[in-house]
KEKOLPA-720913 format. One record per residue: x, y, z of N, C-alpha, C in turn; residue in three letters; residue number from 1. Coordinates in pm, whole numbers, padded with zeros to 5 digits. Example, Ala and Ser with C-alpha at 12.3 -4.5 7.8 and 13.67 -1.06 7.14 Angstrom:
% residues 2
      n_x      n_y      n_z     ca_x     ca_y     ca_z      c_x      c_y      c_z   res     n
    01319   -00569    00780    01230   -00450    00780    01320   -00330    00780   Ala     1
    01285   -00225    00708    01367   -00106    00714    01290    00003    00787   Ser     2
This chain:
% residues 123
      n_x      n_y      n_z     ca_x     ca_y     ca_z      c_x      c_y      c_z   res     n
    08578    11123    10001    08638    10988    09987    08739    10954    10055   Unk     1
    08739    10818    10109    08854    10789    10203    08950    10664    10129   Unk     2
    09026    10647    10134    09143    10550    10102    09192    10457    10200   Unk     3
    09140    10348    10206    09160    10270    10343    09293    10217    10330   Unk     4
    09388    10212    10224    09516    10177    10215    09605    10268    10311   Unk     5
    09539    10398    10348    09655    10471    10404    09593    10505    10535   Unk     6
    09694    10524    10649    09636    10576    10775    09606    10708    10778   Unk     7
    09676    10801    10726    09667    10935    10712    09542    10967    10630   Unk     8
    09454    11029    10660    09340    11079    10585    09299    11228    10611   Unk     9
    09342    11320    10527    09276    11433    10506    09224    11460    10383   Unk    10
    09144    11563    10394    09062    11630    10255    09166    11644    10153   Unk    11
    09289    11715    10170    09385    11773    10088    09446    11656    10009   Unk    12
    09498    11547    10086    09582    11432    10038    09491    11333    09976   Unk    13
    09367    11307    10014    09265    11223    09971    09205    11277    09811   Unk    14
    09205    11442    09787    09176    11467    09665    09281    11445    09576   Unk    15
    09407    11437    09603    09530    11414    09516    09517    11273    09465   Unk    16
    09505    11180    09584    09483    11028    09562    09373    11002    09463   Unk    17
    09247    11098    09466    09157    11042    09390    09198    11097    09242   Unk    18
    09236    11206    09231    09320    11262    09091    09387    11150    09047   Unk    19
    09461    11091    09117    09578    10997    09068    09505    10857    09019   Unk    20
    09399    10791    09123    09339    10705    09112    09253    10687    08962   Unk    21
    09180    10824    08989    09081    10819    08861    09127    10907    08742   Unk    22
    09253    10942    08736    09302    11005    08632    09223    11124    08568   Unk    23
    09207    11173    08697    09098    11321    08682    09189    11435    08621   Unk    24
    09351    11418    08630    09419    11519    08571    09529    11459    08469   Unk    25
    09481    11358    08377    09549    11285    08309    09671    11334    08231   Unk    26
    09636    11457    08170    09737    11531    08113    09843    11605    08199   Unk    27
    09868    11574    08323    09941    11610    08403    10045    11496    08469   Unk    28
    10157    11469    08420    10246    11361    08453    10314    11377    08593   Unk    29
    10319    11494    08602    10397    11556    08726    10294    11543    08858   Unk    30
    10183    11513    08833    10082    11495    08944    10154    11380    09025   Unk    31
    10161    11256    08952    10246    11132    09044    10354    11171    09133   Unk    32
    10439    11244    09069    10569    11281    09165    10529    11378    09264   Unk    33
    10412    11475    09245    10368    11575    09343    10284    11473    09456   Unk    34
    10214    11392    09390    10157    11291    09486    10251    11214    09569   Unk    35
    10335    11155    09554    10407    11076    09634    10515    11159    09744   Unk    36
    10548    11292    09663    10615    11373    09755    10529    11440    09860   Unk    37
    10385    11475    09833    10305    11506    09911    10296    11387    10063   Unk    38
    10266    11289    09988    10243    11186    10083    10372    11165    10187   Unk    39
    10472    11174    10135    10602    11166    10215    10617    11275    10318   Unk    40
    10575    11426    10274    10562    11518    10376    10455    11527    10466   Unk    41
    10340    11474    10421    10245    11481    10527    10256    11354    10620   Unk    42
    10317    11248    10607    10380    11135    10662    10472    11212    10753   Unk    43
    10586    11283    10716    10687    11309    10801    10636    11445    10909   Unk    44
    10511    11512    10851    10477    11617    10922    10355    11569    11059   Unk    45
    10323    11440    11024    10254    11422    11101    10281    11345    11249   Unk    46
    10159    11330    11347    10192    11285    11468    10229    11131    11486   Unk    47
    10214    11051    11380    10235    10922    11358    10423    10897    11371   Unk    48
    10407    10798    11478    10587    10745    11477    10615    10720    11341   Unk    49
    10709    10759    11308    10765    10734    11189    10872    10603    11201   Unk    50
    10802    10523    11243    10888    10362    11249    10852    10313    11148   Unk    51
    10947    10190    11098    10946    10120    10979    10787    10052    10925   Unk    52
    10716    10006    11050    10600    09993    11013    10484    10093    10966   Unk    53
    10521    10213    11013    10409    10331    10979    10468    10365    10826   Unk    54
    10603    10357    10799    10637    10388    10644    10607    10262    10581   Unk    55
    10609    10132    10610    10561    10022    10529    10433    10052    10492   Unk    56
    10329    10071    10602    10200    10096    10556    10186    10215    10455   Unk    57
    10246    10313    10471    10253    10416    10352    10272    10383    10218   Unk    58
    10402    10323    10200    10467    10285    10069    10366    10163    10016   Unk    59
    10309    10075    10096    10246    09970    10047    10110    10030    09989   Unk    60
    10056    10115    10084    09956    10215    10013    09962    10283    09869   Unk    61
    10076    10325    09852    10099    10395    09730    10112    10279    09618   Unk    62
    10160    10180    09661    10175    10058    09582    10012    10005    09529   Unk    63
    09935    10008    09619    09808    09951    09619    09728    10045    09524   Unk    64
    09742    10179    09555    09651    10276    09486    09705    10260    09309   Unk    65
    09851    10253    09284    09907    10259    09183    09878    10142    09112   Unk    66
    09864    10028    09159    09825    09884    09123    09685    09914    09073   Unk    67
    09586    09967    09170    09445    09962    09098    09442    10034    08991   Unk    68
    09521    10152    08940    09481    10219    08827    09532    10123    08712   Unk    69
    09640    10054    08734    09704    09985    08638    09606    09868    08590   Unk    70
    09515    09807    08690    09432    09718    08679    09312    09774    08604   Unk    71
    09274    09895    08603    09129    09955    08571    09129    09999    08404   Unk    72
    09086    09914    08355    09046    09921    08223    08973    10053    08164   Unk    73
    08899    10125    08273    08838    10261    08231    08925    10380    08229   Unk    74
    09040    10347    08272    09139    10459    08304    09230    10471    08170   Unk    75
    09239    10574    08108    09320    10596    07978    09457    10511    07982   Unk    76
    09467    10449    07881    09612    10381    07863    09717    10455    07896   Unk    77
    09740    10585    07879    09868    10648    07891    09895    10672    08027   Unk    78
    09788    10688    08117    09778    10719    08240    09795    10589    08309   Unk    79
    09763    10467    08279    09800    10358    08340    09935    10295    08323   Unk    80
    10006    10353    08205    10137    10324    08158    10215    10399    08262   Unk    81
    10180    10522    08285    10262    10624    08375    10258    10557    08509   Unk    82
    10152    10503    08562    10155    10453    08679    10233    10340    08720   Unk    83
    10221    10244    08606    10320    10134    08553    10462    10166    08588   Unk    84
    10513    10289    08511    10623    10324    08508    10684    10393    08647   Unk    85
    10575    10416    08737    10617    10465    08862    10595    10370    08990   Unk    86
    10543    10269    08951    10500    10185    09084    10631    10120    09146   Unk    87
    10746    10137    09059    10871    10100    09138    10914    10182    09235   Unk    88
    10876    10292    09262    10902    10409    09350    10881    10349    09515   Unk    89
    10735    10327    09541    10725    10289    09666    10787    10139    09693   Unk    90
    10820    10066    09565    10847    09935    09613    10981    09956    09635   Unk    91
    11087    10057    09581    11216    10066    09619    11218    10123    09760   Unk    92
    11135    10209    09782    11106    10234    09931    11092    10153    10015   Unk    93
    11019    10047    09988    10983    09930    10086    11127    09856    10089   Unk    94
    11193    09827    09980    11308    09758    09999    11392    09820    10112   Unk    95
    11440    09954    10084    11516    10014    10170    11487    09998    10321   Unk    96
    11352    09962    10358    11326    09947    10483    11287    09822    10544   Unk    97
    11326    09717    10440    11311    09597    10457    11445    09518    10512   Unk    98
    11419    09494    10664    11525    09456    10712    11531    09328    10765   Unk    99
    11442    09285    10799    11398    09112    10849    11330    09025    10721   Unk   100
    11353    08924    10774    11300    08794    10669    11158    08823    10629   Unk   101
    11063    08849    10728    10936    08869    10715    10889    08998    10596   Unk   102
    10970    09089    10646    10944    09216    10534    11000    09180    10418   Unk   103
    11097    09124    10379    11160    09074    10254    11056    08996    10178   Unk   104
    11012    08901    10261    10912    08821    10203    10787    08882    10175   Unk   105
    10732    08977    10236    10617    09068    10195    10658    09136    10063   Unk   106
    10786    09172    10081    10819    09260    09942    10813    09162    09825   Unk   107
    10879    09071    09852    10895    08977    09711    10745    08946    09674   Unk   108
    10645    08944    09769    10514    08898    09716    10454    08994    09635   Unk   109
    10499    09136    09690    10442    09255    09619    10510    09264    09473   Unk   110
    10631    09224    09458    10672    09224    09344    10614    09097    09235   Unk   111
    10585    08984    09300    10528    08907    09242    10383    08939    09186   Unk   112
    10303    08983    09262    10172    09052    09224    10170    09154    09129   Unk   113
    10273    09245    09137    10288    09316    09020    10331    09248    08842   Unk   114
    10398    09162    08898    10474    09099    08769    10343    09031    08715   Unk   115
    10277    08967    08791    10136    08888    08739    10049    08981    08681   Unk   116
    10027    09081    08766    09910    09190    08726    09930    09274    08591   Unk   117
    10080    09283    08584    10131    09369    08450    10145    09298    08336   Unk   118
    10155    09156    08343    10138    09041    08234    09968    09057    08185   Unk   119
    09919    09040    08284    09744    09027    08254    09697    09130    08200   Unk   120
    09731    09247    08197    09664    09385    08174    09753    09455    08061   Unk   121
    09847    09406    08043    09933    09438    07938    09940    09593    07914   Unk   122
    09998    09649    08017    10018    09804    08008    10121    09815    07909   Unk   123
Protein backbone atom coordinates (compact mmCIF):
# COMPACT_ATOMS: atom_id res chain seq x y z
CA UNK A 1 0.00 0.00 0.00
CA UNK A 2 1.26 3.45 -0.89
CA UNK A 3 0.44 6.63 1.04
CA UNK A 4 0.51 9.48 -1.45
CA UNK A 5 0.75 12.16 1.25
CA UNK A 6 4.38 11.20 1.82
CA UNK A 7 7.48 11.56 -0.35
CA UNK A 8 9.29 8.66 1.32
CA UNK A 9 7.78 5.24 0.65
CA UNK A 10 9.26 2.10 2.17
CA UNK A 11 7.63 -1.20 3.01
CA UNK A 12 8.39 -0.80 6.72
CA UNK A 13 7.06 2.74 7.14
CA UNK A 14 4.01 2.04 4.98
CA UNK A 15 3.24 -0.96 7.18
CA UNK A 16 3.24 1.30 10.25
CA UNK A 17 1.18 3.93 8.43
CA UNK A 18 -1.36 1.24 7.52
CA UNK A 19 -1.57 0.09 11.16
CA UNK A 20 -2.22 3.67 12.25
CA UNK A 21 -4.65 4.47 9.46
CA UNK A 22 -6.79 1.36 9.85
CA UNK A 23 -6.41 0.85 13.62
CA UNK A 24 -4.84 -2.56 13.04
CA UNK A 25 -3.16 -2.39 16.46
CA UNK A 26 -5.85 -0.37 18.20
CA UNK A 27 -4.92 -1.56 21.69
CA UNK A 28 -1.40 -0.16 21.35
CA UNK A 29 -1.55 3.61 21.91
CA UNK A 30 2.27 3.82 21.78
CA UNK A 31 2.02 2.98 18.09
CA UNK A 32 1.26 6.63 17.30
CA UNK A 33 4.39 7.90 19.06
CA UNK A 34 6.44 5.15 17.47
CA UNK A 35 5.10 6.04 14.02
CA UNK A 36 5.77 9.76 14.38
CA UNK A 37 9.30 9.03 15.63
CA UNK A 38 9.89 6.53 12.81
CA UNK A 39 8.79 9.11 10.24
CA UNK A 40 11.24 11.62 11.68
CA UNK A 41 14.05 9.06 11.79
CA UNK A 42 13.35 7.88 8.26
CA UNK A 43 13.22 11.45 7.07
CA UNK A 44 16.52 12.47 8.67
CA UNK A 45 18.17 9.29 7.44
CA UNK A 46 17.10 9.74 3.84
CA UNK A 47 18.83 11.37 0.91
CA UNK A 48 16.10 14.00 0.71
CA UNK A 49 17.36 17.49 1.39
CA UNK A 50 16.12 18.36 4.85
CA UNK A 51 14.90 21.80 3.93
CA UNK A 52 11.71 23.27 5.31
CA UNK A 53 9.70 22.31 2.20
CA UNK A 54 10.55 18.63 2.60
CA UNK A 55 9.79 18.75 6.32
CA UNK A 56 6.54 20.59 5.59
CA UNK A 57 5.49 17.73 3.28
CA UNK A 58 6.24 15.12 5.95
CA UNK A 59 4.39 16.93 8.75
CA UNK A 60 1.45 17.71 6.51
CA UNK A 61 1.33 14.04 5.50
CA UNK A 62 1.19 13.07 9.17
CA UNK A 63 -1.62 15.56 9.72
CA UNK A 64 -3.57 14.22 6.70
CA UNK A 65 -3.23 10.59 7.77
CA UNK A 66 -4.40 11.39 11.31
CA UNK A 67 -7.27 13.48 9.96
CA UNK A 68 -8.32 10.57 7.72
CA UNK A 69 -8.49 8.35 10.80
CA UNK A 70 -10.51 10.91 12.75
CA UNK A 71 -13.04 11.14 9.89
CA UNK A 72 -13.42 7.38 9.42
CA UNK A 73 -16.51 6.21 11.30
CA UNK A 74 -15.51 2.58 10.73
CA UNK A 75 -12.48 3.02 12.99
CA UNK A 76 -13.06 2.34 16.72
CA UNK A 77 -13.90 5.54 18.56
CA UNK A 78 -11.06 5.23 21.08
CA UNK A 79 -8.51 5.07 18.23
CA UNK A 80 -10.04 8.05 16.50
CA UNK A 81 -9.91 9.98 19.78
CA UNK A 82 -6.26 9.02 20.26
CA UNK A 83 -5.48 10.34 16.78
CA UNK A 84 -7.34 13.54 17.57
CA UNK A 85 -5.36 13.87 20.80
CA UNK A 86 -2.10 13.56 18.83
CA UNK A 87 -2.85 15.55 15.70
CA UNK A 88 -1.40 18.64 17.35
CA UNK A 89 2.07 17.11 17.08
CA UNK A 90 2.57 17.56 13.33
CA UNK A 91 0.77 20.92 13.55
CA UNK A 92 3.22 22.04 16.24
CA UNK A 93 6.12 20.91 14.06
CA UNK A 94 4.64 22.83 11.13
CA UNK A 95 4.35 25.93 13.31
CA UNK A 96 8.01 25.60 14.22
CA UNK A 97 9.10 25.73 10.56
CA UNK A 98 6.57 28.31 9.37
CA UNK A 99 8.61 31.44 8.83
CA UNK A 100 6.91 33.21 5.92
CA UNK A 101 3.40 34.56 5.52
CA UNK A 102 2.48 31.88 2.97
CA UNK A 103 3.40 28.96 5.24
CA UNK A 104 1.64 30.60 8.19
CA UNK A 105 -1.46 31.00 6.06
CA UNK A 106 -1.32 27.33 5.02
CA UNK A 107 -0.95 26.34 8.67
CA UNK A 108 -3.98 28.43 9.68
CA UNK A 109 -5.94 26.64 6.96
CA UNK A 110 -4.97 23.24 8.44
CA UNK A 111 -6.05 24.38 11.92
CA UNK A 112 -9.36 25.56 10.48
CA UNK A 113 -9.83 22.26 8.66
CA UNK A 114 -9.18 20.37 11.89
CA UNK A 115 -11.57 22.59 13.84
CA UNK A 116 -14.39 22.10 11.35
CA UNK A 117 -13.74 18.38 10.97
CA UNK A 118 -13.54 17.64 14.69
CA UNK A 119 -16.83 19.45 15.28
CA UNK A 120 -18.50 17.53 12.50
CA UNK A 121 -17.33 14.10 13.60
CA UNK A 122 -17.70 14.73 17.36
CA UNK A 123 -14.67 12.72 18.38
